[in-house]
C-alpha positions as CSV (number, residue, x, y, z in Angstrom):
1,X,-238.7,103.3,77.5
2,X,-239.8,103.1,81.2
3,X,-243.1,103.5,82.3
4,X,-244.5,103.9,86.0
5,X,-247.2,101.5,86.9
6,X,-247.4,102.1,90.4
7,X,-249.5,105.2,90.6
8,X,-252.1,103.7,87.7
9,X,-252.5,100.8,89.3
10,X,-252.0,101.9,93.5
11,X,-256.1,103.7,93.2
12,X,-257.9,99.7,92.8
13,X,-255.6,98.7,96.7
14,X,-254.9,101.0,98.8
15,X,-257.2,102.1,101.6
16,X,-257.9,105.0,103.4
17,X,-257.0,103.8,106.7
18,X,-254.3,105.5,108.8
19,X,-252.7,102.6,110.1
20,X,-251.4,101.8,106.2
21,X,-248.2,103.1,106.2
22,X,-247.4,103.9,102.2
23,X,-245.0,103.2,100.7
24,X,-241.6,104.7,100.5
25,X,-240.5,106.1,97.1
26,X,-237.4,103.5,97.0
27,X,-240.3,100.9,97.1
28,X,-242.2,102.4,94.5
29,X,-239.5,102.2,92.6
30,X,-239.0,98.5,92.8
31,X,-242.1,97.8,92.1
32,X,-242.1,99.6,88.7
33,X,-238.7,98.6,87.9
34,X,-240.7,94.6,88.6
35,X,-242.8,96.0,85.7
36,X,-241.0,97.2,83.8
37,X,-239.0,93.9,83.2
38,X,-242.1,91.8,83.0
39,X,-243.8,93.8,79.8
40,X,-240.9,92.7,78.5
41,X,-238.6,90.0,80.1
42,X,-236.3,89.6,76.6
43,X,-235.6,92.6,75.8
44,X,-234.2,93.1,79.6
45,X,-232.3,90.7,79.8
46,X,-229.9,93.3,78.0
47,X,-229.7,95.4,80.8
48,X,-227.1,93.1,82.8
49,X,-224.9,92.9,80.2
50,X,-222.9,96.2,82.3
51,X,-222.4,93.8,85.0
52,X,-220.4,91.5,83.2
53,X,-217.3,94.1,83.3
54,X,-217.4,94.4,86.5
55,X,-216.3,91.7,87.9
56,X,-212.9,91.0,89.6
57,X,-213.2,87.4,89.5
58,X,-216.1,86.3,91.4
59,X,-216.5,89.6,93.3
60,X,-218.8,92.6,91.8
61,X,-217.2,95.7,92.2
62,X,-219.9,97.8,93.1
63,X,-220.7,101.4,91.3
64,X,-220.9,104.9,92.7
65,X,-224.1,105.3,94.7
66,X,-223.8,101.7,95.7
67,X,-222.7,100.7,99.5
68,X,-220.5,97.9,98.8
69,X,-219.0,95.3,96.3
70,X,-220.5,91.6,96.3
71,X,-218.4,88.8,96.9
72,X,-220.7,86.1,94.9
73,X,-220.9,82.5,93.8
74,X,-220.6,82.2,90.2
75,X,-219.1,85.3,89.0
76,X,-220.0,86.2,85.2
77,X,-220.6,83.0,84.1
78,X,-224.6,83.1,86.1
79,X,-225.0,86.8,84.5
80,X,-224.4,85.0,80.8
81,X,-227.1,82.5,81.8
82,X,-229.4,84.6,83.2
83,X,-229.2,86.8,79.8
84,X,-229.3,83.8,77.3
85,X,-232.0,82.6,79.5
86,X,-234.3,85.8,79.5
87,X,-234.3,86.1,75.5
88,X,-237.4,83.4,74.9
89,X,-239.5,84.3,77.8
90,X,-242.9,86.1,76.6
91,X,-244.2,89.2,77.8
92,X,-245.9,88.8,81.4
93,X,-249.1,90.4,83.1
94,X,-248.8,93.8,84.8
95,X,-249.2,93.2,89.0
96,X,-251.5,95.9,90.9
97,X,-250.2,97.0,94.4
98,X,-251.5,95.5,97.1
99,X,-251.1,96.8,100.6
100,X,-251.9,93.6,101.9
101,X,-249.1,92.0,100.4
102,X,-246.9,95.0,101.6
103,X,-247.6,95.2,104.9
104,X,-246.7,91.1,105.2
105,X,-242.9,91.9,103.3
106,X,-242.8,94.6,106.1
107,X,-242.6,91.8,108.5
108,X,-239.6,90.0,107.5
109,X,-237.4,93.5,106.6
110,X,-238.2,95.0,110.5
111,X,-237.7,91.2,111.4
112,X,-234.3,90.9,109.8
113,X,-233.6,94.3,110.0
114,X,-233.5,93.7,113.5
115,X,-231.9,90.2,113.8
116,X,-229.3,90.5,110.7
117,X,-231.2,87.1,109.6
118,X,-231.7,85.9,105.8
119,X,-234.1,83.7,104.1
120,X,-237.4,83.2,104.3
121,X,-237.7,81.5,107.0
122,X,-237.1,82.6,111.0
123,X,-238.1,80.4,113.6
124,X,-239.8,77.6,111.2
125,X,-242.3,80.9,109.9
126,X,-242.6,81.6,106.7
127,X,-244.0,83.5,104.2
128,X,-247.7,81.9,104.4
129,X,-247.0,82.7,108.1
130,X,-246.6,86.0,107.7
131,X,-249.8,86.7,105.6
132,X,-252.2,84.7,108.1
133,X,-251.6,86.8,110.9
134,X,-251.9,89.9,108.4
135,X,-255.6,88.2,107.9
136,X,-254.4,86.7,104.6
137,X,-254.0,83.6,103.3
138,X,-250.8,81.2,103.0
139,X,-250.9,81.2,98.9
140,X,-247.9,83.5,98.1
141,X,-245.0,83.9,97.0
142,X,-241.6,85.6,98.0
143,X,-238.2,86.8,97.0
144,X,-235.5,88.3,98.4
145,X,-232.3,91.0,98.2
146,X,-230.1,91.8,100.3
147,X,-226.8,94.3,99.7
148,X,-228.1,96.3,96.9
149,X,-229.7,99.2,97.6
150,X,-230.6,100.3,93.6
151,X,-234.3,100.0,92.4
152,X,-232.7,98.1,89.1
153,X,-230.1,96.5,91.1
154,X,-232.7,94.8,92.9
155,X,-234.7,92.8,90.4
156,X,-231.2,92.3,88.7
157,X,-230.2,90.2,91.5
158,X,-233.0,88.7,91.4
159,X,-232.5,87.7,88.0
160,X,-229.3,86.1,87.7
161,X,-230.2,84.4,91.3
162,X,-226.4,83.7,91.7
163,X,-225.5,80.9,93.6
164,X,-229.1,79.7,93.3
165,X,-230.1,76.3,92.1
166,X,-232.7,76.0,89.7
167,X,-232.8,80.1,89.7
168,X,-236.2,79.8,92.2
169,X,-236.0,83.8,92.2
170,X,-236.3,84.3,88.9
171,X,-239.0,81.1,88.2
172,X,-240.9,83.1,90.7
173,X,-240.2,86.6,88.7
174,X,-241.4,84.4,85.8
175,X,-244.3,82.9,86.6
176,X,-247.5,84.6,85.1
177,X,-250.1,83.5,87.4
178,X,-249.6,86.4,90.3
179,X,-251.7,90.0,89.7
180,X,-250.8,91.6,93.0
181,X,-247.4,92.5,94.9
182,X,-246.4,94.0,97.8
183,X,-242.7,95.7,98.1
184,X,-241.1,96.3,101.6
185,X,-237.6,97.9,101.8
186,X,-235.3,98.4,104.5
187,X,-231.6,98.5,106.4
188,X,-230.4,95.3,107.3
189,X,-227.6,95.0,110.1
190,X,-225.0,91.9,108.0
191,X,-226.0,93.5,104.8
192,X,-226.9,97.3,105.2
193,X,-230.3,96.6,102.8
194,X,-232.9,94.7,102.1
195,X,-235.6,94.4,100.1
196,X,-239.1,91.7,100.3
197,X,-241.9,91.0,97.4
198,X,-244.5,89.0,98.3
199,X,-247.0,88.6,95.2
200,X,-249.6,86.6,94.6
201,X,-252.9,85.3,92.4
202,X,-255.0,87.9,95.3
203,X,-254.8,90.9,97.2
204,X,-254.4,89.3,100.1
205,X,-253.0,85.6,99.0
206,X,-256.1,83.8,99.9
207,X,-256.9,80.8,97.5
208,X,-257.4,81.7,94.4
209,X,-261.2,81.1,92.6
210,X,-261.2,77.7,90.8
211,X,-260.1,77.3,87.1
212,X,-263.5,78.3,85.3
213,X,-264.8,75.6,83.7
214,X,-264.9,75.9,79.3
215,X,-268.4,76.1,78.0
216,X,-270.3,72.7,76.9
């Protein structure tokens, strides 16, 4: 059974500043889907199975309500590999919404929406630079999807991680240390839609506290 995490966790982070735009319903749903995955990664892998019947060669055929067919790099084998990889994963800590992280994610969406660019870097500036520009620190991880316009397909794509050596996006979603996340989604000139998720151990990407020393 799916659980909605955002309403319960956001109150700890949201501020009263009028300059902070509330997340859209879609962004909230992506955040909830991320936490739904983290609740039981092994079981969540079963939700990837329907993709296996949607391939024509390496072309993933869009379902009703989705924008475009997507030409993948690996096709169905990447989906099967993701399902196998998730089987042994244990539940992960629930993430808390952070407006600070969301604003850094929104900066990337705003830029690439205009330029049609892809990736984590723009003119040599990456996620840590965007976080610093927002008054935070560089201790963040970032994942991005393009061309997916349902909350579930955003998370699915990151877990399948088609064409990405080492499955770095999946690895990021499976990390145990992040405690906060922010999500920003919008249009893209080439792929129509994009979503950026920024995660950190701290609410603003600042350095995490040192680990506690064991008591003597």
